[in-house]
N, C-alpha and C positions, 0 to 999 in steps of 0.2 A: 448555477451559472455553467455554461458550456464554452468550449473552445472551438474555433473555426476548423472543421474537418472536411470542408467541402472540396478541398483540393485532392483528396484521395479516397478510395473506397476502403471501408473498414471490413475486414473479414472476421466473422463471428462464428462460433459453434453454439449449439443449443442442446442442453441436457434437461430432460423433464421426467416426471415419474410415470407418465403414461403416454401412449402414442397420440391420443387426442390433444392433449395439452402440447406436446411436442410439435405436432403439425400446426396447431393454431399459433403458437409463438414464431416458428419458423416462417409461416406465410406472411405474419405481420412484418417481421423484420425484412423478409425477402422483397416486400412490396415498396420499400424505401429506396431512395436514389443512392444513398451513400453507404449502404451496408449490403454486403454479400454473405449469404449464409452457407457454410460448408455443410454438405449433406452426406448421408451414408456413413462410410468408414474413412472419411478423409483424414490423412494423417500429416498433412502439410502444416506450415506455419499459419496461425491465426493471430488476430489482434486482441479479441475479447471472448470470453465464455459466458454465456447466459445460462444460469442454473435455476431451474424452477423446483420447489420442494414444498410439501405439505408442512411437515415439521422438521426441526433440526435434530434428527435421530442420529445415532452412532453411525448408521450406514451412510446418511448424508454427509456427515462430517468427514467420514473416510474417503468418500467420493471427492469432496472439495480438496482434501489433501493430496489425493492422486493427481487431480487437475494441476494443483500447484507444482508437483513434482514433475509432471510430464510436460506441461506446457509453459508454466510460469507467467501466465498472462493474467491481467486483471479480470475479475469476475463481477457479473451483475447478478446478484442473488434476488430471486422473487419467491419469498416464503409466505405461506399462509400464517404462520405464527413464529415469532422469534422473541426470546427474552434477552436480558442484559448479558448474562453469562454466554449465551450462545452467540450474540453479536460480537462480543470480544474474540471468541474463538474463530468465528468466521473471518473476521479482519485479518487474523493470523494466517488465514488460507488465501490471501490475495483478493478477498471480497472488498471492493472499493465502492460499490453501489448496492443499496437495499431498497427494493420496491415491494411493499406488501402487496400481495396478490389482489386484494380488493380495490387497490388503487392503481394497478399496473395497466394503463391504457396503452394503446399502440404508440401514441406520441411520447408518453413518459418512457417506455421501454426504449424507443429509439434515442431519445435524449440521453438516457443513462448509458447506452452502448457507445455513443459517440463521445460522451464526456469521459467515460472509462478509457476509451482508446487514446484520448488526447492527454491522459495522465491525471485526470481530475476524479472527483468522487460525488456521490449523491446519497444523501442520508436525510430521512425525515427529521425535522428539528428535534423531536423528542429523542430519537435514537442518537443523533449527534450529541445532544446533551448528556445522555447515559454513557456514550463512549468517553467523552472528555472527562466526566467525573470518575470513571473507572481509571483512566490513565492518570489522573491527578492523585487517586488513592494509591495506585502502584508506586507512583514516584514518591509519595510522602511516607508510606508504610514499609515499602520493600526496598526501593533503590536508595533514597536519601540516608537512611541510617548507616549505609555502607559507602557513602560517598559517591554514588553512581547516578546516572542520568538516563532517561529513556533513549537517548541517542547512543548509549554504549560508551559515553565518555565520562571521565571523572572530572571534578572541578579543576584539578591541576592541568589535565589535558586541554580542557576548554580554554583555560587561561593562556596556555602556550599558543594554541591555535588562533585565538583572538589576536595575540600580538603578532603572530606570523601574518595574519590577514592585513595587518597594519603596515607590513613591509619591514618589521624588525628582523635583524639577523640573530644568529644563535647567541652571540656575546650580548647583544642588547636585551634580548629576552631573558637571559640569565641575571642581568643586573635588575631588570624590572621586577622579576619574580623571587629575587633573593636566592637563586639557585646557581650551582656551577654549570658551566658550559656542558660538561659531561652529562649532568643530570638532565638538562634540556634535550640533549641528543637522545638519551634513553627514553624520555617521554615520547619524542616524535617516533623513534623506532618502534616503541610498543604500540602506538596507535596504528601506524601503517601496517604492522605485522598482524595485530589482532583483528583489525577490520578489513584486511586484504586490500589496502590502498596502495597505489603505485608509487607515490612520492609525496613531497610536501604540498605542492598545489592541489593535489588530489585530496589530501587530508583536509585543507582548508575548504575545498569545495563540499566535502562531506559535511563539515561542521555548519556551513552555510545553509545547505539543503535541510539539515536537521533542525535549523532554527536556533542553534545555541550561541551563535555569533552574529 
């Protein structure tokens, strides 16, 4: 599924393991109407990075982390091979779309770039299933025993934020959750400080985006 990006041009950079592959991907993307490829040593802002790799080596993962740290943009990854553990590590490096090289046609690369720029993601069904199973395992075996959630919120924090989203004030939340008003305020303060959220509406918005309320 893609989002309409015809109203603006998406600026992308390409990283590839060899000049031939780099030139091929750059030329493919540069021939599309909605994508502009930054060339040479361009240092300005971009919307998406396209990263081509043979295997997910230590060097490749390091390069992906540097991209995340320096640009902070979504990454379209085009690997020849990738396994479950590598996929999960890649997602942590802002990879939002994975196209196996054997299936990376010009049209699919273009679609992945536009989808990534619009805030979406693209994964083959098998890889998506693997990723969801991995997340479920982490939630079950690592986070849940300590009362945590993949959103970074505890069950109590989720409960407070859910009631806030329904319009309840501090006193009403305290009654609903059998807490003191001071305890509710501590929960809210802890969430906003730990997750670097500006205020209560921002905290509720975070919980909504995380899918926990």
